[in-house]
N, C-alpha and C positions, 0 to 999 in steps of 0.2 A: 914620406908622401911631400913634396911641394903644393902649395894653394893654387901653384899654376898648372902642375901635373893633374892634380884632380879635377879642375875645371875642362882641361883639355877630354878627360875620361869620361866625365858628366857631360859633353857637348855632344861626344862619342857614341855615349849608351842615349842622347834625345832623337839619332837619327831611324829610329826602330820605333819612336813616339806612330801612335794612328794618325795623329795630328798632323795633315801637310804644311800648317804656319809654324809649327813647334821643329818641325823635321827643316824647314827653310830657313828660321832664322838661327839653329846649329850651325848650319851650313855656312850660310853668309858669317856667324865668329869664328869657327873652325879655317875656313877660307883667311881669315884675317890675320890669321896667328904665323904666319910664315912657315917655314921647316916646320916646325911644333905642328902645323895644320896638317902639315905634309904627312908627316909620320903615321899620327894620328889615322888619317884615314887610308891610311897603306892595307892594314887589316881588313880593312870595310870593302875592299875590294874585291874579296872570296864571301863576300856574304851571301846564304841562300837566295836574300829577299833580295829581286830584281830595285826595288825603293833603293836599298841602303845601296847599293853596288853604284844608281843612277848617282847619288847626292854626293859621296865619295871622290867620284870621275870629277865633280863639281868643283868639288875644295879643292882638290888636286890643281886646279885647272885655274882656281883663283890663290893658291899661293904663289904661285910663279917662282917656283924655285926649278930650276936649271934641271935636278934629278926626276922633273915632272916628264917630262918629256917623254922616254923612252917606257916609262910606266904607264902612260894615256895610248900610245901607239900601241902597247901590246891589247888594250882593251878595247881597241877598236873591234878585236874578234868575236866579243862578249856575245853569246846567241839571243839574247836580248836585245831589241831597236832602241829602246828607250835608255839603256847604256850605251849604246853605239853612237845614239844623238849627243849623250851628253859626254863621250869623249872627244868627238869632235868638238863640240863647243868648247870643253878644256883646252884642247891643242888651241883653238882661237883664242883663248883668254890667254895664253903662254904667248901670245905673237912669236911664235920661235918659226922661220921660215922655211926651214928643216923639213916642217910637218907637212909642207906645200901637195907632194905627191901623193903622199898617203891622204891625203882630207880633197884630192881629187879623185882620187880612187874610189870616195864613200861616196862620190856623186854618182856613183852605180849601185849603188846598197837597194835591197830590196825593198826598204821603207819607204817613202816617199820623202817622209818627215825629216829621215837623216838624211839623204840626198837634198833639200832642202839646205838645212845648216849647213851641208858639205860646199856646196855651193855659193853661201853668205862668207863662211870661213875664208876656202880658197880667194876670194873675192878682199877679205879684208889683208891676207896674209900677200897676196901679188902683190899689192897696197905698197904693204913694208918692206918689199925684197928689193 
């Protein structure tokens, strides 16, 4: 196993750390790894912990890889509002205007924080269209 692969695995494991600052640092680092970070985050979307799924959405958005778009669209259906929030935010980070109809739909979400981020992202995507 190469050193970079080991580092990716270590960073992914850090997303389970109880310390929020550790999870945040790991997410930022994985998000900066592009396609490798994207691949590391994919299996985390199935984690039973909403905190890990939340960070996985954040990472996927930060990677800005084209494959992230359909993945984040699917996660908009997550039962946990925190995860839906970060999926919308991740779509905003991608900046892909194809997401606009789904982001607008999320302005009807049951959670006010999801609705708020959806409004912000819809405005950003509309401005880049």
